[in-house]
ROTOR-93902 format. One record per residue: residue in three letters; x, y, z negated of N, C-alpha, C in turn. Coordinates in steps of 0.1 Angstrom, whole numbers, plus 5000, padded with zeros to 4 digits. Each point is the difference from the previous one (the first is absolute). Example, Ala and Ser with C-alpha at 12.3 -4.5 7.8 and 13.67 -1.06 7.14 Angstrom:
% ROTOR-93902
ALA513249434922499150125000500950125000;SER499650115007500950115000499250114992;
//
This chain:
% ROTOR-93902
MET500849885000499250125000500950125000;SER499450125003500750125000500250054985;LEU500950094998500250064987498750064994;GLU499350075009498750064996499049904996;GLU499949895008499149894996500449944987;TYR501349994998500449944987499650084988;VAL500150135002499650094988498549984998;GLU499250005010498649984998499749864994;PHE500849905004499849874995500449994985;VAL501050084996500550004986498950064991;PHE499350105004499050064992498949914997;GLU499849905009499049904998500549884992;ASN501349975002500749884994501350054994;PRO500050074988501250064994501149904998;LEU499749874998501149904997500949995012;ALA499650045012500850005011501250094999;ALA499950104991501150094998500749984986;ALA499749894994500549974986501649995000;HIS500650054990501449984998500349864995;ALA501249965000500449864999499449944987;SER500350064988499549944988498549994999;ARG499350105005498650005000499449895010;TYR500749985011499649905009500249864994;LEU501149974993500249874994499049984989;LEU499750114992498949994990498749965006;ALA499750075011498749975007499949855004;ALA501149955006500049865004499849914989;ILE500550034988499949914988498550014995;GLU499550124999498650024995499049955009;ASP500350005013499049965010499549854998;ALA501049924996499749864998499149974988;GLY499850104991499149974988500749934989;THR499349964990500549944988499249874997;ARG500549924991499349884995500549984985;PRO499149944992500449984986500949884999;VAL501050014991500949884996500250014985;VAL500549884995500450004986501549965001;GLU500850094994501549974999500550044986;ALA500849924994500550024986498850024991;GLY498949935003498850014991499250125002;GLU500450095009499350135002499350005013;GLU498750055000499350015012500450135007;LEU500449995013500550115008499350015013;GLN500050115007499650025013501349995009;ARG500049915010501149985008499750055014;TYR501050085006499850045014500249885010;ARG499049985008500049895009501150015010;PHE500550125002501150035010501149904997;PHE500349984987501249924996499749855002;ASP498849965004499649865003500349985015;ASP500650105007500249985014498849955008;PRO498950074998498749955006500049995015;HIS500750095007500050015014500749885006;ASN500849934992500849895005499749874993;ASP498749994995499549884993500949974988;GLY500650104994500749974987501449955002;GLU500650005013501349945003501150064991;HIS499950134997501150064992499350074988;ALA499049944994499450064988501050004989;VAL499950114992500850014988499249954988;LEU500349884995499349944990500350064986;GLY499050034992500250064987500650135000;ASN500650044989500750134998499050125003;THR498749984997499050105003500250134992;SER500349994988500350124992501150095006;MET501149935004501150075006499550065014;LEU499349935008499550055012499150124999;ASN499149994989499150114998500850134995;ALA501149984993500850114996500750065012;PHE500449915009500650055013499050095008;VAL498849955000499050085008499750144992;ASP500049994987499950134993501150105003;ASP501249945000501250095004499850055014;LEU499649915009499850045014498950115001;ARG499049994992498950105000500650144996;ALA500950004990500650124995500950065011;VAL500849915006500850055011499250065011;ALA499049935004499150055011499450144997;ALA499750024987499350124996501150114998;GLY501349965000501050104997500050054986;ARG499649924991499850034986501449984992;GLY501050075004501349994992500749875003;LYS499549925009500749875003500449995014;ALA500050125007500349995014501449955003;GLU500950024991501449965002500349864995;THR498949934996500249874995500449895010;ILE500949924997500349885008499449884992;LEU499149935006499449884993500949885001;TRP500349944988501049904999499349874995;PHE500249895007499549874995501249924997;ALA500049954987501149924995499549874994;GLY500849914998499649884993500949885004;PRO499849894993500849885003499749945014;THR500849915004499849945013498749925000;ALA499449985011498849925002498850044991;THR499850145000498950054992499050075010;GLY500350015013499050055009500450135006;LYS501250054998500450135006500050005015;SER500649905006500049995014498649985006;GLU499249934993498649995005499350145000;LEU500350084990499450134999500450085012;LYS501349995004500550085012499249955012;ARG499849875002499349955012498550044999;CYS499550004988498650034998499850155004;LEU500950094996499950145003500050025015;ILE501049935007500150015014498849955007;ASN499549884996498849945006498850104999;GLY499950054987498850084997500050135008;LEU501150065001500150135008499749975015;ARG500649895005499849975014498549985003;GLU499449914992498649975003499050124997;PHE500450084990499150124997500150105011;SER501250015007500150095011499349965012;LYS499549875000499249955012498550034998;THR499650044988498650034997499650145004;PRO498850035003499650135004500350114989;GLN499949974988500350104989501550014998;GLY500849915004501450004997500950045012;ARG499450045011500850035012501150114997;ARG501249975006501150094997500550065013;TYR500550135000500250075012501450074999;THR500650015012501350085002499950075014;VAL501150055004500050085013500949945010;GLU499850025012501049975011500150115010;TRP501150015006500450125008500349965014;ASN499750105009500449985014500550145006;VAL501250015003500650125005500050005015;ALA499649905006500049995015499150125005;GLY500550075011499250115005500550134995;ALA500750004989500650134995501250025008;GLU500450135002501150045009501349944995;ASP500749935009501349944997500049914989;SER499049924999499849914989501149894999;PRO500649984989501049904999499449864996;GLY498750004997499349884996500349964986;LEU499149924994500149954987500249855001;THR501149954998500249865003501149944991;TYR499949874997501149934994500749925011;GLY499550005012500649915011500650095011;ASP500149945011500750075012498950065009;GLY500150125002499150065010498650034995;ARG499150055008498750034996499049975012;VAL498949944996499049975010498850084999;GLU499450065011498950084999498749914998;SER499849964988498949904998499750004985;GLU499249904996499749984986501349994992;ASP501049955006501349984994500650144995;ASP499550115005500550134996499550044986;TRP499149924995499550044986500949924990;HIS500450084990500949944989499550044986;GLN499749894993499450024987501050054990;SER499650074990500950044990500649884993;PRO501349984999500649884995499849984985;VAL499550114993499849994986498650024996;GLN499149985009498550014997499650134994;THR500650115005499750134994498550035001;SER499550074990498550034999499750105011;PRO498849995006499650105010499950144994;LEU499750014987499950134994501350074999;SER501149935001501450065000500350085012;VAL499149995011500250085012499750144997;PHE499150034991499550134997501150084993;PRO500150135002500850094991499549994986;THR501050024991499749984985498750074996;ASP499950135003498850074995498749955006;VAL500049965013498849945006499749874993;ARG501049924998499849874994499450014986;GLN500550104992499550024986498550045001;GLU499750085010498650055001499149885003;LEU500549915009499249895003499849914988;LEU501149984992499949924988499150064990;SER500050134999499150074990498649975004;GLU499650005013498649975004499749854997;LEU501049925003499749854999499849974985;ASN500850074991499949974986498950074992;ASP499350095007499150094994499049934991;GLU499549895005498949924993500649874995;ARG501349985000500549884994500450024986;ASP499949894992500350014986501550044998;GLU500350064989501450054998501049895000;THR499649884996500949885000500149935013;ASP499250055010500049935013500450105011;GLN500850104997500450105010500949935010;LEU499950055013500949955010501250105001;ARG501249945003501250085002500649985014;ALA500750105005500749985013501250104999;ASP501049964993501250094998501049995010;ALA500049895008501249975009499850085013;ASP501150065004500150065013500349895011;LEU499950045012500349905011501349934998;ASP500149875004501249934999501050055011;PRO501349984999500950065009499849965015;PHE499649875002499749965014498950085006;SER498950014992498850085005500450155001;ARG500850054991500350145000500850035013;GLU500949915004500750025012499150025012;ALA499049915001499050025011499250134999;TYR499650034987499250124998500850125005;ASP501350014995500850115003500350025014;TYR500349885007500250015014498850055008;LEU498849954997498850055007499850144997;GLU500250044987499750144997501050095007;GLU501249975001501050085007499750005015;ALA499649895006499650005014498950095003;TYR498950004992498950085002500250154997;ARG500950034990500450134997500750075012;ARG500949925006500750055012499050025012;ASP498949924999499050015011499150124998;GLY500150074988499250114997498749984993;ARG499849874996498849974992500050074986;THR498950054996499950064987499349904990;ASP499149925005499349904991500949874999;LEU501250024994500949895000499549874993;PHE499450024988499549884993499049925009;ALA499150075006499049935008500749945012;ALA501050065006500749945011500849874996;VAL500750014989500849894995499149884996;THR498850034994499249894995498949965010;ASN500150055012499149965011500049855001;GLU498949945004499849865001501049935009;LYS500650085010501049945009501349984993;HIS500250074989501349994993499949934986;LEU498850014994499949954986498649934999;ARG500149884994498749934997500249934987;VAL498949984993500049934987499649865002;LYS500849914994499949865003499849924988;ASN499149915000499749904989501149905001;TYR500549954988500949894999499749914989;VAL500449875001499849914989501250004991;VAL499850024988501150004990500649874999;ASP501349995001500749874999501550034997;ARG500849894999501450024998500650085011;GLY500850104997500650085010499250115005;ARG498750004996499150115004499050034989;GLY500550084990499250034988500449914988;VAL500849905002500549924989501449975003;GLY500950044991501449985001500449914988;VAL500849895003500549914990501549995002;LEU500750034989501449985000500349874992;HIS500549905007500349874995501350004993;SER500249894992501349994992501249995009;GLU499849935012501149975009500350125010;ASP499250105000500250115009501350084997;THR500850035010501350064997500050145008;GLY501250064999500250135006500250114990;SER500350125006500250114991498750044994;PRO500150084989498750054994499150075010;LYS500550085009499250075009499349905010;GLU500849905004499449905010498949924993;ARG500249964988499049934993498750084997;LEU500250134997498950084996499250065012;VAL500750065010499350065011500449955014;GLY501249955002500349955013501450055004;SER500350005013501450045005499950065013;TRP501050075004500150075013500449895010;VAL499450015012500349915011500950075010;ALA501349964999501050075008499750015015;PRO499649895007499750025014498950105003;LEU499050014991498950105002500550144998;LEU500950014990500650144997500750055012;ALA500749925007500750045012499050035012;GLN498949925000499150015011499150124999;LEU499650044988499250114998500850134997;ASP500250085010500850124999499350104991;SER500650024988499350094990500950124997;LYS500950035009500850124999500850014987;GLY500749894997500950004989499449974986;ARG498749975000499449954988499449865001;LYS499749944989499549875000498550005003;ASN499549935010498650005003499349894992;PRO499050044992499349904992499449895008;GLN499850025013499549895008501049885001;ALA501250034997501149895000500249944987;PHE499050014991500149934987499249885000;SER500449894993499349875000498750004992;TYR499950084989498950004991499649864996;ASP500949914997499749864996500349984985;GLY500350114993500249984986498749984992;VAL500149964988498849964992499150114998;LEU500550134998499150114998499350045012;SER500749995012499450045012498949905004;GLN500249874997499049905003498850024991;GLY500350044987498950014991499350134999;ASN500450105008499450135000498549995003;GLY499250074992498650005002499349884993;GLY500849924993499449884993500949964988;LEU500649895001500749934989501449975003;THR500950034991501449975001500449914988;VAL500549885003500349904990501549975000;VAL500650014989501449964999500049874992;GLU500249895007499949874994501449964994;ASP499949924989501249964993500950124998;ALA499550104993500650145000501449994994;SER500349904991501350004994501149985011;GLN499749955012500949995011500250135007;HIS499250104997500050135006500150114990;ALA500749974988500050104989500750135005;ASP500949995010500650135004499150095007;LEU498849955005499150085006499050074991;LEU499849954988499050054991500150144997;GLN501250054997500250144997499750085012;LYS500449955012499750085012498550015003;LEU499349914995498550005002499350114991;LEU500850064991499350104992499450115008;ASN500750045011499550115008498749975007;VAL499749875001498849975008498850044992;PRO499849954987498850054993500150154996;ASP501250044998500250144995499850105011;GLU500949995010500050095011499149965012;ARG499749875000499249945011500750035014;SER501349985000500750025012501349924999;VAL500649985012501349935001500750055012;LYS501349985000500950065011500349895010;LEU499850045013500649925011501450045002;ASP500350134998501350055002500150134992;LYS501250065000500150124991499050115003;GLY499750025013499050105003498649965004;ILE499849874999498749945004499449934989;GLY498950064994499349934989498649945005;MET499549914993498749945004499249994987;ASP498850065001499049994989499449865000;LEU499749964988499549864998498750004992;ASP499149915004498849984992499949844998;THR500549954989500049864998499949964986;GLN499449894997499949964986501249904997;LEU500950044991501149914998499749904989;VAL500449875003499949894991501349935000;VAL500549984988501249934997499749864994;ILE500649895005499849874994501349944996;SER500149954988501349944996499849904989;ASN501049924998500149914988500450094989;LEU500249934988500350084988501450055000;ASP500949955009501450045000500150155004;LEU499050065008500150145003500050084987;GLU499249964991499950084987501450014993;ALA500749895001501350004994500950105007;GLN499950015013500850105007499650144997;LEU498750024998499550144997500550044986;ASN500249904991500350034986501550004997;LYS500849995011501449984997500750124994;HIS499450125001500650124995499250054988;ASP499249914993499350054989500850054989;ASP501249954998500950054990500550145002;ARG499750065012500450145002498950094997;GLN498949954995498950084995499650115010;GLY500150124996499550115009500850025012;PHE501149935002500850015012499849885009;ASP499049934999499749885008499750055014;PRO500849965010499850055014498749945006;LEU499549894994498849945006498750044993;LYS500150104991498950044992498950065008;ALA500350085011498950055008499349895008;LEU500849905004499349895007499149934991;LYS500549964988499149924991498850084996;ARG500150135000498850084996498949995011;ARG500449985012499150005011499449865003;LEU500749904995499549865002498949974990;SER498849965006498949954991499949855001;LYS500449944989500249855000498849934998;HIS499749895008498949914998500649865000;GLU499949934989500849874999499149885002;PHE500349925009499449875002500449914989;GLY499049924996500349894991499549875005;TYR500649894995499549875003498549994996;LEU499249925008498649984997499849944986;THR499050054993499749944987498549955000;SER499549975012498749945002500249875006;VAL499449904994500149865004499449985014;SER498850065002499349995013500850075011;LEU500650114997500850075010501349935004;GLU500649944989501249925003499749885008;THR498949934997499649895008499750045014;GLN499450115002499750055014501350025007;LEU501050064993501350035006500749875004;LEU499949904991500749875003499349935012;ARG498750025002499349945012500650075012;ARG500250134999500550085012501449955003;GLU500849974990501449955003500049875006;LEU499049914997500149865005499149975012;THR499050095003499149975010499850135009;ASP499149985010499750125009498850084994;ASP499549964989498950074994500450144995;ARG499650115007500350134996498850084994;SER498949934998498850074995500250064986;VAL499350104998500150074987498749964992;TRP500349954988498849964991499450134994;THR498850025003499350124995498949974990;GLU499949884996499049964990500350074987;THR498950044993500250064987499549914989;ASP499249905003499549914990501249914995;PRO500350004987501149924995499849855003;GLY498849955000499849865003500349975015;ALA499650095009500449985014501550005002;LEU500750094994501450015001500749884994;ALA499449954989500649884993499949885010;ASP498849995007499849895009501150015011;ARG500250125006501050015010501449974995;THR500350044988501349984994500349854999;ARG499049924996500349864997500049915013;GLU499650065012499949925012501249935004;ALA499849885006501149935006500450075013;VAL501349975005500550065012500749895008;THR499649995013500749905008501050065009;VAL501249955001501150075008500549895009;PRO500150035013500649905010501550014998;VAL500749895000501449994998500649915011;ARG501050045006500749925011501149924994;ASP500049875002501149924996500649925012;ARG500849904997500649925011498949935009;GLU498949974994499049925007498950095006;GLY500150134998499050095006499450094989;VAL498850045002499350094991499149934990;GLU500250034987499249934989499450114992;GLU498849974996499250094991500449984985;ARG500550104994500349994985498950084993;GLU499649954989498950064992500650064987;LEU499850134998500250064987498749994992;ALA500049914991498749964993499350114994;PRO498749994997499350104992500850034987;HIS500150134997500750064988501550005003;ALA500549955011501550005002500550155002;LEU499450075009500550145002499650084988;GLU498949974994499650074987501149984990;ALA500549884999501049974990501350085003;ALA500450015013501250075004499850154997;ALA498850055003499750144998500050044985;LEU499349914992499950034986501450004994;TYR500849905003501350004994500950125004;SER499950045013500750125004499550124992;VAL498750024999499550124993500449994985;VAL499949894994500449994986501450044997;THR500949975010501450044998500250155002;ARG499050075005500150145003499450094989;LEU499349944990499350074990500950034988;ASP499850124995500750044988499449944988;ALA500849924992499549934988500150094988;GLY500650115001500350084989498750074994;ASP499150035009498750074995498849904999;LEU500349874999499049905000499250014987;PRO498750045000499250004988499649864996;GLU499949984987499549874995498549995003;PRO499549895003500749875002500249975015;LEU500250105008500149995015501349935004;SER499949895008501249945006500350075013;LEU501249975006500450065012499049955012;VAL499649874999499149955010498750084999;GLU499550024988498750084998500250145005;LYS501250064998500350145005499950005015;ALA500649895006499949995015498650005005;LEU499249924993498549985004499350134997;LEU500350074989499450134997500350105011;PHE501350015004500450095011499349975013;ASP499749875002499449965013498550025000;ARG499349994989498650004999499450124993;GLY500850064991499550114992499449964987;TYR500049874997499549954987500649864998;VAL499949964987500349864997498949954991;GLY499849875000499049934991498650015006;THR499149944993498650005005499150034988;GLY498750045003499150014989500450104989;GLU499849964988500450094989501550014999;ASP500849915006501450015000500650085011;ARG499150055009500550075011500650144996;ARG501150045005500750124996500450075013;GLU499650135002500450085011501450054999;ALA500650035011501450055000500250124992;ASP499050095000500150134993500049984985;GLU499749884995500049974986501449974995;PHE500949985009501449974996500950135002;ASP500950024990500850115001501449965004;PHE500250015014501349975005500950125000;ASP501349984999501050115000500150065014;ASP499950135000500150085013501349985006;ASP501049974992501449985006500349855003;ALA499049924999500249865003500549985015;GLU500949915002500649985013499449885007;ASP498750005000499249895008500350025015;GLY500549905006500250005015501450065003;GLY500850044990501350055003501149905002;ASN499749884995501049895001499249875002;GLY500849895002499349875001500449935012;ILE499249895003500349925012499450075012;PRO500850035010499450065013499349905008;VAL499250055009499249915009500949925009;THR501250065004500949945009500649874994;TYR500250004987500549884993498949895000;THR498850044997498949905000499849955014;ARG500050085010499849965013501049905005;ASP501350024996501149915004499849874993;VAL499650004987499749874993498949925007;LEU499050075003498849935007500549955014;ALA500850085007500449955013500949874999;ASP500850004989500949884998499149884997;LEU499050024992499149894996499249955012;LEU499650105009499249965012500849915009;HIS501350025000500949925009500749894994;ALA499849984987500849904993499249865001;ASP500849894999499349875000499549974986;SER498949944999499449964987500249854997;ASP500249974987500149864997498749944995;ARG498950085002498649944997499649915010;SER499149914996499449915010498649954995;HIS499249965009498749954997499649915011;PRO499449884997499649915011499150065011;ASP499250094996498950055009500150155003;LEU500650084990499950145001501450065003;PRO500150115008501350075003500450094988;VAL500249944988500350094989501450065002;GLU500849945008501450065003499950135007;CYS498850045005499950125007499450114991;VAL499849974988499350094991501150074990;ILE499950134999500850074990499150054989;THR500249954988499250034988500450124993;PRO499250064991500450114992501349964992;GLY500049884994501149964992501350005009;ASP499949955012501250005009500650145001;ILE499150105002500450135003500750064987;LEU499349994989500550064987501449934997;ASP500149875001501349944998501150055009;ALA499750015013501050055010500450144997;MET499050094996500350144997501050014989;VAL499849924989500950004989501349945003;ASP500049895007501349935004500850095008;GLY499450095009500850085009500650124993;LEU499650044988500550124994501549994998;ALA500549894996501449984997500950045012;ASP499549975012500850025012499750135007;ALA499150084995499650125007500950124995;PRO500850065008500950104996499350134995;VAL498850025004499350134997499650014985;PHE500149894993499650004986501249994990;SER499950084990501149994989499749884992;SER501049964991499849884991498950044990;ALA499950124996498950044990498749995007;GLU499950045013498749995007499649865001;ARG500949915004499749865002499449944987;ALA500750034989499549954987498650054997;GLU499850135002498750064998498949945008;PHE500349985013499049945010499749864996;GLU501049924996499749864997499149994987;ASP500250104991499249994988498550035003;ARG499850075010498650045004499249905008;LEU500749895003499449905009498949924993;VAL500249964987499149914993498650045000;HIS499750134997498650055000499450005014;VAL500850025010499450005014499649855003;LYS500949914997499749865002498749964993;ASP499950044987498849974993498750055006;TYR500150135005498850065006499649935013;VAL501049975008499849935013499449864997;HIS500649934991499449874996498650014996;ASP499650104992498750024995499050025012;GLN500550085011499250025011499749875008;GLN501049915001499849875006499149914992;GLU500250014986499249924991498550045002;GLU499850135001498650055001499449945013;ASP500850005011499449945013499749864998;VAL500949924993499749864998498949974991;LEU499850084989498949984991498750035008;ASP500050115008498850035007499649885010;ALA501149945005499749895009499549884993;LEU500649974988499549884992498650024995;LEU499650124998498750034993499150075010;SER500349995013499150075010498649934998;GLY499050085000498649964998499649994986;GLU501050024991499750004986499950154995;GLY499650024988500050144995498950085005;ALA500250135000498950105003500650125007;ASP499250055010500550135005499350114993;GLU500350125004499550124992498550015000;SER499349965010498550005000499549904990;ASP500649884998499649914990500150054986;VAL501250074998500250064987499050114997;GLU499750095010499050104998498749944997;THR499649895006498749944997500049954986;TYR501149944995500049954987499950124990;VAL500750115002500050114991498650064999;GLU499350015011498650055000499149904993;GLN500249875001499249914992500250024985;VAL501350014996500350024986499450134995;HIS500150105008499450134995498549994998;ALA499449935009498549994999499749914988;TRP500849894998499849914988500250084987;ALA501050094999500350074988499050114997;THR499450065010499150114998498549975003;ASP499749875001498649965003499650075013;GLY500850015009499750065013499749905011;THR500050045012499849915012501150025010;VAL500049915009500950015012499249995012;THR500650045011499350005013500449875007;ASN499049925004500349875006500150025015;ASP500249885007500350015014498950065008;ARG498749994995498950065007499750144996;GLY501050064992499850144997499150024988;GLU499649904993499150014989500750004987;ALA499450064990500550004986499849864994;ALA501149954994499949864995500850004987;GLN499749904992500749984987501449945004;PRO501050034991501349945003500049854999;ASP500849945009500049855001501049944991;PRO499549934989501049944990500949905006;LEU499449925010500849895006501250065008;ALA499750115008501050075008501250054991;MET499650064988501050054991500849894994;LYS499449884997500749894994500949945010;VAL499649985013500949955010501250085002;PHE499850145000501150095002501049994989;GLU499549994988500950004988500749864998;THR499449895004500649874998500949965012;GLU499550035012500849965012500950105005;THR499550125001500950115006501050054990;LEU499550044988500950044990500749894993;GLY499449884999500649894993500250024985;ARG499250094994500250034986499249914991;PHE498949955005499049924991499649875007;ASP499449924992499449875005498649994995;ASP499449885003498649984996499750014985;ALA501049974992499850014985499850144996;ASP500450105008499850144996498650055003;TYR499149915005498750055004498949904994;ARG498850054998498949924997499250005013;GLY500249905008499450005013500750105008;ASN499350115004500750115007500150124992;ASP499549994987500150124991501450004993;PRO500650124999501350004994500049994985;ARG501049934995500349994985500750134996;GLN500450004987500650134995501350045007;THR500949905003501250045006499850065014;VAL499149955008499750065013499350134998;ARG499150024991499450124997501050114997;GLU500949964991501150104996500850045012;PHE500349905008500850035012499350105009;ARG498749985003499250095008499950144994;GLU499850004987499750134993501350084998;ASP501149934996501250074996501050025011;THR500049915010501050015011499450075012;VAL498849955004499450055013499350134997;MET499150014990499250114998500850124995;THR501149984993500850124996500450085012;ALA500549945010500450085012498750065007;VAL498949925001498850055006499550124992;THR500049994987499550114991500850125002;ARG501349995001500950115003499650075013;HIS499849925010499750055013498650074999;ALA499049944993498750064999500050134993;TRP500950014990500150134992500650115009;GLU501149965008500750105008499150045012;HIS499049925003499150035012498549994995;ARG499850064988498749984994498850075008;ASP500350095009499050065008499649925012;GLU500749895002499949925012499449864997;THR499449945010499549864998501249905000;PHE499949904992501249914999500049915012;ARG501349995005500249905011501449944997;ALA500049875000501349934997501150035010;GLY499550045013501050035010500750134996;ASP499450084991500750134996501049984989;VAL500049884994500949974989501449965006;ASP501050054994501449945004500149874993;LEU499649895008500049874995501449954995;SER501050065006501349964995500450054987;SER499150094994500350064987499549904989;ILE499349895004499649904991501049885001;PRO500949984990501149915001499749865006;VAL498949944995499749875004499550005015;LEU499350105003499650015014501150045009;ARG500950084995501250045008500849885004;ASP500149904991500749885002499349925012;VAL498750005000499349945010500250065014;LEU500050145000500250075012501450005005;ALA500950004990501550005004500449875006;GLY499449894997500449885006499949884991;HIS500949905001499949884993501349984992;ASP500049904991501249964994500049845000;TRP501149954994500249855001499049924991;ASP499550074990499049944992498749975008;ASP499750105009498949975009500249885009;VAL501349995005500349895009499949874992;ARG500549994988499849884992498549964998;ARG499250114998498649974997499349955013;VAL500350075011499349965013500649885006;HIS501349984999500749895007500849914989;PRO499349934992500749934989500949895006;ASP499949955012500849905005501250055008;LEU500250135000501250055007501349964992;ASP501049965008501349974994501050085007;PRO500550124995501050085006501349935003;HIS500349904992501349935003500049935013;GLN498849975006499949935012499850095012;TRP500050134998499650095011500949995012;SER501349994998500950005012499749895009;ASP499649884995499749895009498949914993;PRO498850055000498949934992499649875007;PRO499749904992499549875005498750025008;GLU499849935010498850015008498849964992;ASN498950075004498749974994499950034985;THR500850104996500050054986499450144999;ALA499650044989499450134998501150115003;THR501249974997501150095003500250025015;ALA500049895007500150015015498950085006;GLU498849974995498850075006500150154997;LEU500450034987500150144996501150075008;LYS501149935003501150075007499650035014;ALA499249915007499650025013499050125000;GLN499250014990499050124999500850134998;THR501149994992500850124997500750055012;ILE500649915007500750045013499150065010;GLU498849945001499050055009499550144996;PHE499850024987499650144995501150105003;LEU501249974996501150095002500250045014;THR499849905009500150035014498950085006;ASP498849974996498850075005499850134994;GLU500250014987499650124993501250104996;ARG501249954999501150084995501150025010;GLY499949965012501050025010501249925000;TYR500049894993501149915000500049915012;SER501149955004500049885010499949884991;PRO499749885006500049884992501449984993;ALA501150035007501349984995500350094988;SER499750135002500250094988499149984989;ALA498749955003499149964989500549884992;GLU500649915007500649884994501150054990;LEU500950085005501150054991499650084989;ALA499050095002499550094989499349924989;SER499149915005499349924990500949904992;ARG501049955007501049914994500850084989;SER500450125003500750084991499250034987;VAL498750045002499250034989499749884991;LEU499649895007499649884992501249934994;ASP501250015005501249954994500350074987;GLU499750134999500250084988498949974990;VAL498849985005498949964991500249864994;ALA500649915007500149864995500950004988;HIS500950094998500850004988499250034987;ARG498950075001499250034988498649945001;TRP499749915010498749955001499749904989;ASP500949924996499749894990500050064986;
//
């Protein structure tokens, strides 16, 4: 479009003239937010960091508080609120997601620039037709065609074409109805390449006698505004750790000697003969990232002029204005370099630099579900982002089995990471990362990990929310521990290792169990150079509680399988509570036909004797309760019901409104089963025979039912169900008799 059309367009779409920090902020905010729980706290997370445009390929998992603080800083920079000179710095240990953040930022800006609301514009020039035109070219010669058009090599803003006073007037009108924190800026003048074209055209038309020089220079045959897609090299500059060259070459580019000779500039350097391939040139108008900044520490002080002066030098007499958001990414070793002059106190030569760096530190994940998701990404092609907020749904995904194809000498073989296997690896990793110094009684590290993941621990009356615990603000949760790269390598070794397991019918040698993973993770600590001897000892001490928790999860699966069809679901318990309430208050219940009816004494008796297993026929006269049953109903069940009725005394009683898990005996029913229930329901079970039960025995029949249930209902394969049930029953056999 023409410059005039662009100005009209901007008044309808102001974001088309946004400065770099404001544009990046708009891209982040455009994706919206979603709720998450991290470190036990409910937060709103910007979906931008889930890499939604690329199906989560480079999502940044966790670290939501840090990312929110980054956006807050960016908002202050965009508004010019005292932080305009800030360089945003991301630091942290290896394998914490810093590189993923870089990719996520690049992906997000690229895809946002493709949307109608995110379109980005620069200018291109054509001096063909002007008297004695030397052309604008990086190549040989000039062609009178579309090839005569040359885009600004640094994505200069179209507003920079206007004289300063005119530009400020336009901005004043644009910002007239915008919030003070959302003002647009356009401080940069034309880049040297574009200035060379402008000055040449202006001089040509001045010699020709034109008085409307600005109109002549910006005529559509010489200047047009062009939309471009933001990407690496065009609005995004990335300086990698391996990039070399002088500071000027790395920052802005270099002079191209053959072009200098070709372009006769009467003894001066022609900016058309500059390469503009430095990181700041590429990132102008958008984002500049210095990756692995400790490798470019010599540049950091030179970068001070960028946020302060918003300019950089191509040569002694040639400056270039910049509009870019600077981001520095480093491991923790950069901080050591920055602090090397601390002993000089007020004479620290790096003091000005440190004042301008706004640090945001990545930590290892302290969420079991997020760490599980990260491990799945490391082992499979699954890049989806889990957006569930229900703790139960997240727990189900965390415990899932994963099948990984592995190539060996005989071809490709499917290996199964059994249910709870990745959960075990993730939980152990998280537990090693938690600070035990602020652990309140009686919370264990495993419970702290679950609290951070779900926002609460316990159930019913024992449930405690995260805000009930007073954790130390200086706790170093996520600052140290087992990195995901270590766990990934352990899992990779297990997937490719030969197994000494065997079974006549099932491929148990292809199954990796939670116990296999935990043992391998601990065994590998001794040979891992990244851990100190103190860390190894500490990590080994934290294993036992993780093993106990994972075994409990497997035991729960097996108990549910053994007692499937037994017990009661929540609706059965609600019906029982309503019956007891009606019995105690001489009230009625609503039957299946919607009619008021007397409570059913037989139904209550059956529930108490068979489901609860607390009483037998001797505790009743027929169906009528004796004293022990009456006391149980009145003291245990009705106490909770009465409390509910008092708290909701203006409402009609409904058992569904009562927190049934607040009644201990009913909580036990709802929470699951125990081995006493198994003894009662299956008196002929012999756990000692479980590994190889004799045919036509109760144990053999129960085992077949258990394997089928675990396979159909809990996501096990027959082989992993065999191993899990065998592990649980072997442990039970020691205390069965």
